[in-house]
C-alpha positions in Angstrom: -14.6 -16.3 -18.6 -18.2 -15.4 -17.8 -19.5 -16.9 -21.1 -18.6 -20.4 -19.9 -21.0 -20.2 -16.9 -24.7 -20.2 -17.0 -26.9 -18.3 -14.5 -27.3 -21.3 -12.2 -23.5 -22.0 -12.1 -22.9 -18.3 -11.3 -25.4 -18.4 -8.4 -23.9 -21.5 -7.0 -20.4 -20.1 -7.3 -21.5 -16.9 -5.6 -23.1 -18.9 -2.8 -20.1 -21.1 -2.2 -17.7 -18.1 -2.1 -20.0 -16.2 0.4 -20.5 -19.3 2.6 -16.8 -20.1 2.6 -15.9 -16.5 3.5 -18.4 -16.5 6.3 -17.7 -19.9 7.8 -14.2 -21.0 6.6 -15.5 -24.5 6.0 -16.0 -26.4 2.7 -19.5 -26.0 1.3 -21.5 -29.1 0.2 -24.7 -29.5 -1.9 -26.9 -30.3 1.1 -25.9 -27.0 2.8 -26.6 -25.1 -0.4 -30.0 -26.7 -0.8 -31.1 -25.1 2.4 -30.4 -21.6 1.1 -33.7 -19.8 0.0 -32.4 -18.8 -3.4 -32.2 -22.5 -4.6 -35.4 -24.4 -5.3 -33.6 -27.5 -6.8 -32.5 -30.8 -5.2 -29.1 -31.3 -3.6 -28.4 -33.8 -6.3 -28.8 -31.1 -9.0 -26.6 -28.8 -6.9 -24.0 -31.5 -6.5 -23.8 -31.8 -10.3 -23.3 -28.0 -10.6 -20.6 -28.1 -8.0 -18.8 -30.9 -9.9 -19.0 -28.8 -13.1 -17.6 -25.8 -11.4 -14.8 -28.0 -10.0 -14.0 -29.3 -13.5 -13.9 -25.7 -14.8 -11.4 -24.8 -12.1 -13.6 -22.4 -10.1 -13.9 -24.8 -7.1 -11.8 -27.5 -5.5 -12.1 -30.3 -2.9 -9.8 -29.9 0.1 -10.5 -33.5 1.1 -12.1 -36.4 -0.7 -15.3 -36.5 1.3 -15.7 -32.8 1.9 -17.5 -30.0 0.1 -15.9 -27.5 -2.1 -13.9 -24.3 -1.6 -13.2 -21.5 -4.1 -9.9 -21.6 -6.1 -8.0 -18.4 -7.0 -9.9 -18.5 -10.3 -13.2 -18.7 -8.5 -12.3 -15.8 -6.3 -11.2 -13.8 -9.3 -14.5 -14.4 -11.1 -16.4 -13.5 -7.9 -14.5 -10.2 -7.4 -14.6 -9.2 -11.0 -18.3 -9.9 -11.8 -20.3 -10.5 -8.6 -19.1 -8.1 -5.9 -21.4 -5.1 -5.6 -19.4 -2.3 -4.0 -20.8 0.6 -1.9 -19.3 3.2 0.3 -18.0 2.2 3.7 -20.4 2.7 6.6 -20.6 6.2 8.0 -18.9 5.2 11.2 -16.0 3.7 9.3 -15.7 6.9 7.2 -15.6 9.0 10.3 -12.9 6.9 11.9 -10.7 7.1 8.8 -11.1 10.9 8.4 -10.5 11.5 12.1 -7.4 9.2 12.1 -5.9 10.9 9.0 -6.3 14.5 10.1 -2.9 15.8 9.1 -2.7 18.1 12.2 -2.3 15.0 14.3 1.4 14.6 13.3 4.0 14.5 10.6 4.0 12.4 7.4 5.5 9.3 9.1 2.8 9.3 11.7 0.1 9.8 9.2 1.2 6.9 7.1 1.5 4.7 10.1 -2.0 5.6 11.2 -3.3 4.6 7.8 -1.9 1.1 8.2 -3.2 0.9 11.8 -6.7 2.0 10.7 -6.9 -0.6 7.9 -5.8 -3.3 10.3 -8.3 -2.2 12.9 -11.2 -2.0 10.5 -10.5 -5.2 8.5 -8.7 -7.4 11.0 -6.1 -8.1 8.3 -2.6 -6.6 8.0 -2.5 -3.0 6.9 0.3 -2.0 4.6 1.6 1.4 3.4 4.5 2.1 1.1 6.2 5.5 2.0 7.0 8.0 -0.8 10.3 7.8 -2.5 12.6 10.7 -1.4 13.2 11.5 -5.1 9.4 12.0 -5.6 9.1 14.5 -2.8 8.3 18.1 -3.9 10.8 20.4 -2.3 9.5 23.0 0.2 12.5 24.3 2.2 15.9 23.4 3.6 17.4 24.3 6.9 21.0 23.9 8.2 21.9 23.5 11.9 25.5 23.7 13.0 26.5 20.8 15.3 30.3 21.1 15.4 32.8 23.1 13.5 32.9 20.5 10.7 29.4 19.0 11.1 26.2 20.4 9.9 22.7 18.9 10.0 20.6 19.4 6.9 16.8 19.3 7.3 14.9 18.9 4.0 11.1 19.4 4.2 8.8 18.4 1.4 5.5 19.9 0.6 3.6 16.8 1.7 5.3 16.9 5.1 8.2 14.5 4.4 11.3 15.4 6.4 14.7 14.1 5.6 17.7 14.7 7.9 21.2 14.3 6.7 24.5 14.8 8.6 27.0 16.7 6.5 30.8 16.9 6.9 32.1 20.3 5.7 35.7 20.9 4.7 35.3 24.7 4.5 34.6 27.3 7.1 31.0 28.4 7.4 29.3 30.6 10.0 25.8 30.3 11.4 24.8 33.4 9.5 26.1 31.9 6.3 24.1 28.8 7.0 20.9 30.9 7.4 21.6 32.7 4.1 22.4 29.4 2.4 19.1 28.0 3.6 17.1 31.0 2.3 19.0 31.0 -1.0 18.4 27.2 -1.6 14.8 27.3 -0.4 14.1 29.9 -3.1 16.2 28.2 -5.8 14.6 24.8 -5.3 11.0 25.7 -4.4 8.4 23.4 -5.8 10.7 21.0 -7.6 11.2 17.3 -6.8 14.3 16.2 -5.0 15.6 14.7 -8.2 15.1 18.0 -10.0 16.7 19.9 -7.1 19.9 17.8 -7.6 19.9 18.6 -11.3 19.4 22.3 -10.7 22.2 22.5 -8.1 24.5 20.6 -10.5 23.6 23.0 -13.3 24.5 26.0 -11.0 27.8 24.4 -10.0 28.7 23.8 -13.6 28.4 27.5 -14.5 31.4 29.7 -14.5 32.4 30.1 -10.9 33.2 33.7 -11.4 29.4 34.3 -11.8 28.7 33.7 -8.2 30.3 34.7 -4.9 31.8 32.7 -2.1 28.6 32.5 -0.1 26.7 31.2 -3.1 29.4 28.6 -3.7 29.2 27.4 -0.1 25.4 27.2 -0.4 25.5 25.1 -3.5 28.1 22.7 -2.0 25.9 22.3 1.0 22.8 21.8 -1.1 24.5 19.2 -3.3 25.5 17.2 -0.2 22.1 17.6 1.5 20.1 16.4 -1.6 22.3 13.3 -2.2 19.8 11.0 -0.5 19.3 7.3 -1.0 16.1 6.8 -3.0 14.5 3.9 -1.2 10.8 3.6 -0.2 9.9 1.8 3.0 7.1 -0.6 3.8 5.0 -0.1 7.0 3.0 -3.2 8.0 0.6 -3.2 10.9 -1.1 -6.4 12.2 0.7 -9.3 10.7 -0.3 -11.3 13.8 -3.9 -11.3 12.4 -3.0 -14.2 10.2 -2.7 -16.3 13.4 -6.5 -15.8 13.9 -7.3 -17.5 10.6 -7.8 -21.3 10.6 -6.2 -21.8 7.2 -2.9 -20.6 8.6 -3.0 -23.0 11.6 -0.2 -25.0 10.0 3.1 -24.0 11.5 5.1 -24.5 8.3 2.6 -22.5 6.3 2.7 -19.6 8.8 6.5 -19.7 8.9 6.7 -19.4 5.1 4.2 -16.5 5.1 6.1 -14.5 7.7 9.4 -15.2 5.9 7.8 -13.7 2.7 6.4 -10.7 4.6 9.9 -10.1 5.9 11.3 -9.9 2.4 10.2 -6.4 1.8 11.7 -6.1 -1.6 9.1 -8.6 -2.9 6.3 -6.7 -1.4 7.7 -3.4 -2.8 7.9 -4.9 -6.3 4.3 -6.0 -6.1 3.0 -2.7 -4.7 5.0 -0.8 -7.2 2.8 -2.3 -9.9 -0.1 -0.5 -8.2 1.7 2.9 -8.4 2.5 2.3 -12.1 -1.1 1.4 -12.8 -2.3 4.5 -10.8 -5.4 2.6 -9.7 -6.5 -0.1 -7.3 -5.2 -3.6 -7.9 -6.3 -6.9 -6.3 -3.8 -9.8 -6.3 -5.5 -13.1 -5.4 -3.4 -16.1 -4.3 -1.0 -17.1 -7.0 -1.3 -13.7 -8.7 0.8 -12.2 -5.9 4.3 -13.0 -4.7 2.9 -14.7 -1.6 1.5 -17.8 -3.3 4.2 -20.1 -1.9 3.2 -19.0 1.6 -0.5 -19.9 1.2 -3.8 -18.4 0.2 -3.1 -14.7 0.5 -4.8 -11.7 -1.2 -3.3 -8.2 -1.5 -5.7 -5.3 -2.1 -3.9 -2.0 -2.6 -4.6 1.5 -4.0 -2.3 4.4 -4.8 -2.3 7.6 -2.8 -0.8 11.0 -3.5 -1.3 14.6 -4.2 -3.2 16.1 -7.2 0.0 16.2 -9.2 1.6 12.8 -8.5 1.3 9.3 -7.1 3.4 9.1 -3.9 2.9 5.6 -2.6 0.5 2.7 -2.0 -1.9 1.8 0.9 -3.7 -1.5 1.3 -4.5 -4.8 3.1 -2.8 -8.2 3.1 -5.0 -11.1 4.2 -6.2 -14.6 3.4 -8.0 -15.1 0.1 -11.0 -15.9 2.3 -11.7 -12.2 3.1 -14.8 -10.1 2.9 -14.1 -8.4 -0.5 -17.3 -6.5 -0.5 -16.4 -4.7 2.7 -12.6 -4.4 2.3 -12.3 -3.1 -1.2 -14.2 0.1 -0.4 -12.3 0.5 2.8 -8.9 0.4 1.0 -10.2 2.8 -1.7 -11.7 5.2 0.8 -8.5 5.2 3.0 -6.3 6.0 -0.1 -8.6 8.9 -1.0 -8.7 10.2 2.6 -4.9 9.9 2.8 -4.5 11.9 -0.5 -6.8 14.6 0.8 -4.8 14.8 4.0 -1.6 15.2 2.1 -3.1 17.9 -0.1 -4.0 19.9 3.0 -0.5 19.6 4.4 
């Protein structure tokens, strides 16, 4: 794509994108001619703008107005013109302080990540929670509630906690529950929940004469406790920030956007592509599932432990966003979240 643009076209495109991000208004040739980097007439710049429009990098929102970037123009700008640098020291301090794992459990940590990104970018912060199946098992505890009811508490190495209410059709004492907890915690230590289920099934399939009554009860409890639904959740903070953007002043456009944001399965499908890629992804306008709702960009990066990708963290905002600032913030937040999980 870069081969079809000369240096002047690139500089004009860069100027239009930067001006439009800054002001939100269409950019015309006379305005560009006042910028110090251009020493040519507004007529020359008008011809360059027309060429960029013909190539699909710019468009006219109104007949007599200046130009604004298209999705293609933003993509070219992001891929070839944005010069990235680390977030400001103050922003890095805020992220590290907010993601100190001691502040709470995993759910609170992930929620804080989305809140931080919303606060720092003024766009919607989004986090996909880890799938239960991906959690590395740490320990399991059983709490008697009634004679036929037991609460199973599964704790992952990264701080994930899953509670499940079990109905038991066999007698089990509090002492047996403690021994079952110790046995299963040792049997399943440092395997994923999916592997834990496989291991328990393997033990149950063995000749029952090889294990005693207590072990049989423990395995039955373990099988029931690890039978969890494997669904991630999406945490979004700051969707109201779209109301602050002039391009979303249209009521129908805003309604369509909020309807799309409410369809979490679409957002999960998009962000799952980030996890599979195992690196930051930027979806601009029609590249994302939000194209029907307006000019929206999703910038997201995977987070996880040293061993595995656990989820995704990112920002959803208008295509007219400060990419040079926001891309490093998302990347740094994903790294800080991963470090916090490793320390858990």
